[in-house]
N, C-alpha and C positions, 0 to 999 in steps of 0.2 A: 103487776108481774106475778104470776102464780109460782108457787114453790116447785111444782113439777115441770115447769117450762124448761125446754132444753137449754143448754149453756149458750149456744149460739144466739138464741132469741133474747136471753137475758142480757147478754153483752150488747147486742144490737140496740135494745131498748134503752141502754144507758149511755149511748153516744152523746158527746158534746162536740160543738163545732169550734175549730181553731179560727179565731177572729182575724188572724193575720193572713191566713191562706184560705180563701173562700172555697168551700167544697171539701176541705180536708177535715177529717173527724178523728176523734180520739176517745178512749175510754178513761174517764177520770179515776184518780187513785182511790177515792172512796168506794166507787163501784167495783173496782178490782178486788179490794179487800172484802167487800160484802159478798160478792158472787163466787170468787175463787177460794172457797173454804174447803176443808176436807170433805164435808158432806156434799157440797155442790159438785166437787170433782168425782166423788164416789158415784153420785147419781148419774153423771154423764158417762162414766165408764161402764156402769151397769146397763145403761140404755144401749150402749154399743158393745154389749158383753161378749167377751171371748173366754172368760174363765170363771164366771159366776160371781156372786156377791162377795164372797170371802176374798177372792183375789182382787176384786175391784177395791175393796176397803184397804187392803195391804198396799196396793199401788198408790191409792189416794194419799195414804199416810206418808208414803215415801216422797211423793211430789211436794207435799207441804213441808216436810222435814228438810228436804234438800233445796227448798226455795226455787222451785221450777214451775210455779203456777202460771206465769206469763207464757212460757213455752207451751204449757198444756193448753192454754186458751187459744193460742195460734193453731195448734193441732186440732182442737175442737172445731175451729172455723173451717178447717180443711176436711172435716168429718173423719179424722184419723186420730182420735184421742189416745188409742193404745200405743201409738208409736212413741209416746213419751218414755216408755220403758227403754227403748234403744238409746235415747239421749241420756237418760239417767245412768245407764250402764257405762256410757262413755265419760261420765263425770261431769255432765252438764248441770249448771245452775243458771238462774236468770241474770246473774252478774256478768255473764259472757255476752249478753245481748247488747247491741245488735250483731247478727251474723251476716256476713257479706259473701256474695258469690265471687269467685275468682275463676275466670275462664280456663286457666291452665290447671285448676284443681277440681277434684271430684267433690270434695267436702265443702262445708261452709266454715269460713274462718271468722273468729271473734274479732270485732273491731276494737274491743277493750283490751284483749290479750292476744296479739297476733300469733303467739305460739300455739294457741288452741285451735284445732280443726276438728269439726264434728261431721262424721259420715252418717248420713241418714240411710234408711233401708234401701236396698238395691232396686226395689221395684218402683221407686219414685222416679217419675220422669222429670224433664226440665220444667214442665208447666207447674208441677207440684212444688218443686224447689223454688221457682219464681214466686209462687203464691205465698209460700212461707216467708220469704224475705220481704215481700211487699206488705203482708198483713202484720208483721211484727211491730211496725212503727206506731200503730194505733194504741199500743200498750206501753209506749216509751216516752210519752210526754213528760218533761222534766218536773221534778219537785224542787222548788227554790227554798233554800234555808237562809234566813236573813243574815246577811254579811258574810256568808261562807264563800267557797271557791267559785271562780269564774267558770261558766259552762260553755264549752265549744260544741255546738249542735250540728248534726248532719242536716243537709238541706231537706231531707225527707221527714225530719222529726217534727211532729205537731207541737204547737205552742199553746199552753193552757190559759190563753187570754181571750176573754169575751168582751162584748160591747166596745170593741176598738173603734174609737172615734176617728173618722177619716179627716176631720179638720186638723190642721196643724196649729197648735196652740202657741208655739214659739219656734222661731227658726233663725239661724245665722248661716254664714257661709260654711260653718263647720258642723252644725247640729240641727236636728229637728226633734220636736217633742210631741208625742201622741198621748192620748188618754185611753186607758183600758182598765179592765177588771180581771184580776187573776182568780182562777178557780180556787175555792177555799181549801180543797184537799191537795192542792199543788203548791202550797206554801207552808212554811213553819216560821213563826215569829214575826210575821208582817203586821198582825193586828195591833201591836204596840204602837206603831207609827201610822198605820192605815187601817183603822177599825172596819171600814166599809170594803176594804180590799181593792179600792180604786187606786190605781197607780199611774205615775207618769213614766213613759218609756222614752228615754233620751237616746236618739239614734245618732251615731257619729259617722261622718263620711270618711274619716281617715283614722287608721289604726293608731298612729302615734299620738294623736290628740285624745283618743279614747283611753289609751294606756296611761297617759299622764294624769288625766282626771281620776281614773280608777285608782292609781297608785297614791295620789294625793288624798283621796277619800279614805283609803286604807290606813294611812298614817294619822289622819285627823280623827278617825274613829277612836283612837287610843287616848285622845285628850279627855280630861275629866269633865271640863265644863262645856259640853257640846249640846246643851239644852236648846240653844238658839241656832243650831246648825242643822241643815237638811242633809241627812246621811243616806247613802245608798243602801237599798235593801238587797241588791244582788246585781249580777251582770251576766250577759251571754252574747255569743256571736253566732251568726248563721248567714250563710250565703254572702259572705263578704261584708256583712253589716254588723255593727257592734252596738250594743245597748247597755245602758245603765238603768236600773229600776229604782224609782224614788216614790215615796208617798205622794199622793196627789194633794195639792194645796187648794182646798175648796174656795178659799177667799181670793185666789189669784196672787198677784204680787202687790207690793206696796203702792205702786201707781194705781192699780185697780181699787185698792182700799180708798185712796184719796179721791179718785174720779167717781166711783159708783157709790161711795159712802158719803157723798157730799151733802146729802139732804138730812143727815143725822144731826140731831141737836147736839150742840157743844156743851156737854155737861162736865162737872168736876170729875165724875167717874171716868169719862172718856179721856180727859186731860191726864189723869193719874195713870191710867192704863198706858197711854202713849209714852209718858215719861218712864214708866217701868220697862216698857219694851226697848226704848232707847238705851236705858241702863243695861238691860240684858244683852243687847247687841254689842255694846262696848265690852261687857264682861267676856263675851265669846271671842271678841277680837283680841282681848288681852291673852286669853288662853291660846289662841292661834299664834300670837306673836311670841309668847314665852312658855307655853305649855310643853314644848319639846325639851330635849336635853340641851345643855348649854352650848353644844357644838352645832346646833341646828338653827338656821335662820328661816323664818317663814313670814310671808305676807299674803293677803288675799289678792290684791292687785286689780280688782274690778268691782268694787263696791258701788252699787247704784240701786235705785228703787226696784228695778226689774229683777235684781238678784237678791231681793228680800221677799220671802214668801209669807203669805198669811194663812195659817192653819186654823180652822174653826173648831177649836176644842171647847173647853168650858168657858163660859162668859164671852169676852171679846175675842178670845183666841190667843194665838202666840205668833210672833214674827220670827222667821228663821232665815239665816244667810244661806245662800245656795251658790252654785256654779263655781267650783274650785278648779276649773280647767286651766285658768291662767295663773293660778296661785303658784308662788315660788317657794319650794321647801328645799333648802340646800344646806349642806355642811358649811359652816362659817369659813372654812379654809378655801372653799370655792371662791368666795368673794375676795379673800386675801390674795389669791393668785391672779385675779383679773387685773389687767393693766388699764382696761377701759371700763367705764361705768355701765351698769345695766340700763339701757334706754329703750327697751321694747315698749311699744304703745299698748295701753289697755284698749279693750274693744269699744269703750264708750268715752269719747273725749270730754263730754260735759263734766264728768265727775273726776277727771284726772287732776292730779296735783300739778302746780306750775313747773316743778322740776322736771316733768316729763314733756314739756312743750317742745315741739320740733323747732320753734322759732328762737329758742334761747341761744344766745351767743356762746355760752359755756354750758356744756351738758353736765348734769348732776346725776349721780347714782341714785337709784330708788331704794329707799329704806323702808322699814315698817311704818314710818310716819307718813308715807304716801297714803296709807289706808285712813289715817286720822283726818287728812284733808277731805277725802271722799265722804267720810262719816259726817264731817262738819257740814258739807253741802246737803246731805240727806236730812240731817237734823234741822237745818234752816228751812227746808221745804216742808218738813213735818210741822214746824211751828207756823209757817204760812198757812197751811191747810187748817190747822186748829183754829186760827183766828180769822182767816179770810176765805178759805175754801179753794176748790180746784181751779176756778177761774183766775184767782190770784196767782196760783202756781204757773198757769199758762202765760199770764201776762208778764210775770217775772222772767220766765223763760225767753219771751220775745225781747224783753229789754236787754238781755245779755247776748242776744244773737248778733253776730257780725253782719253788717249790711250786705256784704258780698255773698252771703249764703242763705239758703232757705232750709238748710239741714238743722233740725232741732238738737241733734246730738253735738253740735258745735257751740252750744251756749255755755261757754266756760264760766266759772266763778272767778276767774282772774283775767287780766288783760296784760298785754305786753307792748311796751312803748320803747323804741330804741334798744330792743334786746333785753330790756329789764322788766321782769314781771311785777305785777301789783294786784291787789284785790280789786275786782271789777267795781266801778262806781255804782252800778245798779245794786250790787250786793250791800255796799255800805248804806245806800239810801233805803233799801228795803228793811234792813235791821233798824235804822232810825225810825222809820214809819211804824214798825211793829211795836217799838218801845213807847209809842204814843197811845197805843190801845190799852184800855184798863186791864185787859186780861193778860197782857204781856209787858206791862210797864215795870219800872223799877220797884223792887220789893216783892215781885211775884216769882213763882217757879219758872214760868216761861221767860220772864225778864232775866233771871239769872242764867237760864239756858242760852239766851241770846248773847249775854255777856261772855259766856264760855265759848260760844261759837266765834264771836268777833275777836276776842282777846287771846284765845288759846288754840283754836282749831284751824280757822282760815287764816293762817299765818304763812306768808311766803317763805320766810327764813326757816328752813327745816329744823335747825337746831333750837329755835325758839318755840316750835310747835310742841304741844303736850305729847307725851307717849301714852300708850293705852292704859297703863297703871294709874297715871295721874288723872286721866280722863275718867276712869271708873270711880276713883275716890270722890271727885267733884260731883258726878252724877248720883252717886249713892247719897251724898249729903242733901242734894236737891230733893230726891225722892223721899228720903226719911223725913224731911221737914214738911213736904207736901202731904204726907200721910196724916200728920197730926194737926195741920193748920189749913182748913178749907179756904180761907181768904188768900193765904199765900199761894195755894195751889192754883187758883184760877181767878181770884179777885171778883168772883161772881158765883154765888152758890146756887143760882137758878139755872135752868136749862135755856140756852139761847141758840138761835140760828146763826149761821155765819153772816157777818156784816158785809 
């Protein structure tokens, strides 16, 4: 691009495509800032000169000073750059964009401030007015600032996302998740969580579900210990669709780690990382349960491997809890006022605690310890993977599946007989089998983890189940000892394949 190229050509050459709306283009923010300088505006005014270089310079200075560079660019597109003077005289700045046509009005009314109406020059016909309104959108692609306010976008507004993957990476009856990349100049603060600027766009089908998860995430963001939580980077709505923006987890979810990482050698380093991640997840759960003020009660409500994401940062990466849409964050007085227990089902029955089972003769309210049961299920599968691999997890899943169903999500870790719940026999047998392996027998870190799961986590009686604080303390002790004692860590200091 040459320095003396007219403004129209410079802007045209900087176009980027909106990956969501094929054929829709926009001018990126960095190009706007590079091209629409005082010198660039002065050069364009001089090229279309009406008053000489001196007048061009004065008007260019005024355009920049009053922050009307985008309006100037639109007028340059229409080959009418000098008409910017009329807008400036009327008190126009770019903050009033977009301008909207109203059939009953002669002027253009600001969508941002409806009290502002701008009357363009009288010799403009309808065609020119329409062209101004249509062309303004290419300069109005939003800039997302991490964790800031929600954006309501006009259906004509371009989105600054490229490489939008048409594949659906996850879907439910409420949401769909896409992969995309946000333009570098249309974000602030994303790099801390998404260094490559690749993001997950979670689209909601219903406004109420979107609002609940967005509100939950806003509250959770204020927690101190959110290292192992997947936090939203922003949100927007357009054309009746609602989106949350998240960093993209390159490693997928915990199921992906177990399935596609199955060929990895089982080293002491991998075992230690796994224990540290389990401890980190428990610490995050503790903060979720108790990190709010004493009047607030919170639980996740749907912990499962698919809701634990694997981010590939340094070394082995980090695991983070996600999907806070079903999470309950209430004032404690809400629970005190209820005459009936909270019995809504989690989305994934396999990892639900027995107190949520529809077959129970007596319903029980869900407490924070509901999450502890779910975490116990996940930790048991994690141990199975470390010792036996993905096939063992699948086999264990089949052993728990009721004969009357082929649905893998119904493979509970408990069983109910005559209306009374108990730990599934396959769970007890699997723990016993794991304790026979040298890497997870008595006196090893994994052996102590199995004891913790069996004696404190997968406990049907809610009152006897550990709370998050007690769980964290026990996991810290296991990790601390594992760091200093390689034999205790894995009872095998060599690298081994799964047996």
